[in-house]
C-alpha angles and dihedrals in degrees: 000000000000120000117207117201126219091251091052088053091047091049093048090049091050092053090049089049091051091048088050092052092048090049092049089049087057089053098249111158122259094245091054092052092049088050093047098041101032087227118144119265088241093054093048092049088049090053091046090050086051092053091049093051090045090055094048095059 
């Protein structure tokens, strides 16, 4: 039986979010990023909004 710690989950989630950000920067659709990363639609949309805000600074 494998025990996954909370910090391992956080690290894995951070890696997925980074992959999502990179994919969004490459103009992949939100739907494609959701399918590839397994992140929720809401989280990918939040990441896309963060990128847009970052680019508007």
